[in-house]
N, C-alpha and C positions, 0 to 999 in steps of 0.2 A: 344178445346187442348184433349178430352177424346180420340178422337179415331186416334189420332197420338200418345197418349200411349198406349193404345191398341197394334196398329201395331208395333211400338217401343218394348215391353214387347215380343212380337213373330218373332221376327226376331234377326239375327247375322250382319244386313246393318243397323242399328243406322244411322250412318254417313248420309247416302243417305237419309234416311225417313224425319229426321230433317233438312237437308240440303236445299232440293226438296222445303218441308214444308213452309219452311222461304221466301226462294227466292219468293213463288206463294206468301206471306203473304207480303212481301216487294214491291213486284212487284203492287198487286192493291195496296198497302197504300201508294205511293208516285208518280204513272204513274203523276199525276198533276202534277210533276218537269217539263214536255218535255214541254208541251207550258210556263208554268212560262219562263225556258231558254231560249227556243229560241226568246223569246221576248224582256226578257230583257238583255241577255249577247248577244245574235244577233250571234248565232251562228246555222250551217245549222240546221235542221232536221236529219240530218243521223246520226251527229256527238253526238248530244243530248240525241239521244237513245242508240249510243255505252255507252255514259256517265253513262245513266241512268239506264242500264243493270249492267254494271261496278259495279255501287256503290248499286246496289242491293246485286247482289255477294259478296261483301265486307261484306256487313251487316250482311248477311246470314253466313258469316263465324265461327261465334261461336257460329250458331246454329249448325253447323256442328261437331265441337267439342263436345259441349254437346251429341248427339247421340254416338261421337267414344266415350266417356268416360261412357255412359248410364247404363254397366253392371258392366265395372268396377269399377264401385264405389261401387259397393253393395257387401260391404268388411264382415258383419257381417252374425251372422246367425238369425237374428231378421226378418222381410220382413217391418215390418215398420222403424224402423232404418233403413232400406235401404232404403226404400220411402221418408224418411227424405232428406238422403243423395241425393239421384235422384232432390229431388227439391232444396235443396241449391245449389246444381251444375246447375241448371237451370237457378235460380236465378242470380248466381255470374258471368255467362257466359253472358246471355242475357242483363244487366245491364252493359256491359263492353261496348258496344254503347251508353252511355249518356252520355260520354264528344264530341261525334261529332254529333250522331243523337240520341239525348233520348228517343228514344220510344222501348217499348216494348206494348205485349198483355194485362199489366196491367191495360194500357193506356183507354181501352175501357170503364173502370167503371167508368169515370167522370160523367155518369148519374145517379147513386148512392150515393149522398152525405151520404145515412145514412150506408152504407159501408164504407166508404175508409177516416175516420177521422184518422185511424193508420196509416197513413204517418207523420201527425206530428208527432210519437213516431222514426221511419226511415226511411221515405223518398218511392221513389218508391219502392225499392227493398224488403220491408218488403209487401208490398203490392201482388207485382208480388209472394212474398214466399206464402203467402193463396192463390192465385188463383191459383198457381201450386197447392200446396197442394190439393186444393176443387179438383181437373181436375184429380189430378194423385189419390188419395184416393178410388174414383165415380170410373176410370177406371179399377183396382183392383176387387173392387164390383162385376163389369159387369163382370169380369172374372173369378167369383166363389172365390178371393183368398181374406179370410180372409172378406165376403161381410159383416157382421153384422160389427166387428170393424172398417173397413174402412169409410164405412159410417156414424159410429157414430164420427170418428173422424174427418169429412169431415164438420158434421152437427156442432160441436163442434166451428170448426173454423169459422163458417159464425157467429155462436151465440155470439163468442167472438168477434169477427168484427163487429154485429150490437152493442152489448150491447156498447163497447166501444165509438163507431160512436156516439150513444144516450149522452151518462155522455158528452164526451165533444161536443156535438151540445150544449147539456141544459145551459155546463156551460156559452159556450161563450154568449149566445142567452142571459142570465142573469145574467152577467158581465154590469159595469158600464161604460156608456160612459164618454170617459175623450171630446169628443167634438162633434159636425155633419159639414158634408161640404157639401155645395149645390156647383154639378160642372156641368157648363154647355160641353156637351160633344158634337163635331161637327161631323159630317161625310160630306165632299163635294162629296164628290165622284169624286176626278181629276185625268185627265191622263196629260202623259206626255206635250200635246202639250199645255195645258188650261193655264189658267191665273188663280190669286187667287180670280177675285171678286166676284164669285160666295159662296167662303168662310169668306171673309168678310161679304157680306151682308146677308149670316146664319147668323152670331154670333151679329151685329146688329139688328136682326129682334130677336132675343131668347134674348138675354139680355135686349130691351124693352121691351119683356112679363111677362120678369119675373126678379124682383127688387131685391131679396133675394138671388141673385147667386152670389158666394167667390170666384169660381176660373173655368177661362175659357180654357178647355184645347184642344187644334190642336193636329189631327193626324199627325203623318210622310207620305208624300204626294210626287207624283213625280216631279213637277213642283221645277226646282232649287228655291232653296229661303233659304238665311242665314240674320239673324237679324243683324248677329255679321258682318259679309261681305260685305254685301250690303248696302249702304246706301238707297237708295232706300225705298230697302224694311223694313226698319229702321224708316224709315218716313213716311212708311204708317202705321206702328202698332202703332208708336206714334201718330198717328192721330186718330187715332181706337181707343185706349187708352183715350184722350182725351174725345172722344164721348158716350163709354160707361163705365171708370172710374171703371174697372174691370181688378184685372193682370190674366195674360199667359200664360198659360203655353204651348208652341211651338216646335216645330224640325226643326233646322236650319239643311238645309242642308249639307252644308258642312264650316269649320271650317279649316282655313289653316292653318297646321305646320307652325310652326317658321322656315323657312329656314338659315343653318348656314352661317356665313358668309367667303366666298372666300378669301384670302389672296389674294393681287395682284402678290407675287412671286409663287403662287400655280398653275401649270398647269391646264386649263379647262378639265373634265374632264367627262365621259357620263353619270357620277352620280348626275357628278354637274348640269348638264344639264338636268335631266330629270324630266317630269312633276311634280310639286309638289301636295302630298299628304294632306290631308283631314280627320278632322276627323267628325263622325254622331252628334248630341248633339240635349239632349233638354235643353231647356233654359227657365226659369222662370222671366218673363219683368213685374215687380210691377205695380202697377196702375198710379205710377208715372214716367213710361217708364224709366225704370234704373233695370239693369241684377242685379236683388237679387240674383242668382244661374244659376249654367250649368255645366251638364253633359255632357260625351262623350262615346259614345257606346261602349262596352268591345268587347262585340264577334260577330263577323263579319262574313255576311254569306259566307265562299270560292268563288270562279269561281263568283260570284254576286259583292263583297263589294272591295275583294281583289282577287289576281290572285295569288297562293300559288306558293311557288319559282320560280317566276319571277325571283328575282336578282340573280339565279341560270340559269336558262334558257329563256332569254330574247325573244326567239322565240313563248313563247306561246300565247306575248301577240299580236304574227298572226291571231293566232287559236282562239281568244276570245278579239276581239277589243273593246266589247263594255263591260267588267270589269270594274268597277269601281276604283278609286285608295284610298280608303278608308285605316286609320291603328287606331288599335284599344286603347282605352282610359287607363286611368290609373283608380283604385279604389278610388271614390270621396266618403264622407259622407252622407248621404240623403240630398235632399234639404228642407229647411229651410222654412217655413211659417208660417204666424199670419193672420188671417180673420181680415179684416179692422176696424168691430169695435169693437174689444181688443187691450188694450193697454198693456197685457203682451205681453211676451218673444214668443218668436217660441213654441209653444205646437204641430205643427203636423207637420211631417217628414214623406216630399215623396222621394218614392224610386221609377224615374224616368228612368224605363227599358225600351228601343227603341225595339220593334218587336223580334225577334228572339233568345235575349239574353233573353229572359222570359220563353224559354222553357228550360233554365238551371240554376239547383236548386241553385248551389254557388252563384248566382249572388242573387236573392232575398235572400238567408240565411244570405250573407256578408251584404245589406243591414238591415234588421232586428237586427241582433245583432249590427250596429250600430247606431239604435233607428229607424228605420224606421217607422211608423204608419199606413202608407195607399200605396200602388199600384197602379201608373200609368204607364200604359203602351202605346207607343205611337204607333199603327203599323201600318201596309199600306200593305195589301194583295190586292191591285187591278189584282197585277201579273196570281195571279189563277185565276179570272175570276169569270164561276160558277160552275167551280169544288173541290173537296174534300179540295181542300188544305186549306182555311178556317176554312174549320171546323176543319181539324185535327189538326191546329194551335192551334186553339181557347182552342181545348179538352186539348192537350200538355200540356199548359198552365197552367188551369183553378187550377191542383194540383200544384204551389207557395204558391196561399190564404190559402190553406189548412195546405200544409205544418207549415209556419206561421203564421198562424188566424190571419192575415191582408185581408182589404176588396184588391179588386183587379177592377180599374176600367179600360177597356181597349175600346181603340178609334181607331176606323180605319179608314183610307181613305176612303175602299169600305166597309164597313162589313166584319167581324162580331164585332159590337160594344155595351157594355154589362157593366152593374154592378154586380160585385159578392160577396158574401159576404165573412168571412174569415172561413168558414165550406163549400165553392164551391156554396152553395146555388145561383142558378141565378135569380137576378131578372128580371122574365118574358116581363113585359112593357120594358123594359130600349134593350130587344135584338132586334138589326135590323137587314137588309133582306138583303140579297149582294145586291153591285154595284146600289145601290138607293143613292140617299143626302138625309140627316136626321138631323137634334139637336134636344136637349133634355135637360132637366136638372135630376141631379139623387142625391138622399140626403143620404148622407155617412153618418153611425154611425163612427167616431174613438176611438179604445180601445187600452189599452197597454196590447197589448198578449205576453204573453211568452209561448214557445213552448221546448219537450224536445232534439227535432230534430235543433232546433235552436241553441243548445246547444252542441249534441254531432254527428250532423251531419249526416255523413253516418257509424257511429262505425256499426250497423247490418250488414252492406255488409263489413266490414274488418272482422268483428268476422266470418260469413260465408264462407267468403274465404279463412280463415286459417282453416277454419274445412274441406273443398273441398281438399284443397291441403294437408291436414294431413292424408288427405283417401284417395289420391291419392298416395302419398309417400307410403304407410301402403299397397294400393293394391299390390305396385311393391315387396314390399317382400315377399307378402301374395297373392296367386289368388284368386279371389274373389269368393265366393260360387257359383252365376250364372251368367251365361255370357251369355244369349240367349239359346235359342233352337235348 
């Protein structure tokens, strides 16, 4: 970002500079959505390209606003304070997309756990603040604007992040385990038209070779399957559990919403005859083939799992014929789990997040505050094929484990599957390749960890927003000292 900030400091057209930079960045970052949209939703390449371009433009809008306000927010006589305000402005505006597409440049640091533990205080916004601050200070130094001071500030930020990460990693590694869990991870690499025979076979073989397994985890996958709604599926799971004698956490791809009864006197309407909606569910089936817990996915993928504004504009269904009809679930408690060899109550509490919702901090944080001490993410990235989609999905989600200091098990239909510690350290042997079937057992240490972020959430972002708003209000009454050259 250093060239971006140098260009902005020497131009009065900062809106265009930031907007074009962001548009190019987003186009490169989410180009993998094109084949996924064409394959999953069933739309034409032309319509997919138009929607992709509009989405990139929409996501670039906050950065265009950053550019428009870049010089205006410099309301003090101090270059250091002005740079701080610019950094806060970038942080606040770039974090504005986290409720829709939660991605920004800070997520590229996922491969450096020794620097990013700071997110367990202020989440991604605090990490972004540090990243932008370092780049902005170095940009000032390269322009001979207090080069020594700015270089020292950039170095101090890096040193603080490194020291905090070292301390938190040491504390986590030396924290006493309350339990360990041996998890069987199945990656069947199934397509829509496939049967589940491969998944059943992989499960039986893996369990027969590993008697110490505590829990079998299946991913989300394309073929239609529902333990709850389909008796044939339920019978097959019962037969499998009788063979392996292990509990299974699986994904029931459809659980129908209870349809309200229409009184005979009430006329039949289009709404009452519409196809039934359904939930996407993670269900824990005990070693006795009983339902031990169920979780309904809350954050749905627009245009993939549901059609926005369909109730108001029914004709949208004509343009997006293959969009599914999922509805979001409520906020449940974590799934309690007790190992077979324990006679005590549940001391393991699973946050069973499904695919896309792993990207959103508030879901994992809510589950952590409800007592979750492990995140198990059932995912299906097969739509992305060999593109960057799966890597992007993985890199965005890894921060949820660091924010809450919870181990994260990602079980994906076609990869990437992996075991990640509460500090974001990837268990390299557990990392699977894309578009391959795979079966493995990982041992996970369960701890009861607390982080500031679990308690205060996005307090840093809120305070940063207040400072930015106050500075902008002040700039209206008093023109900024420096508004470009």
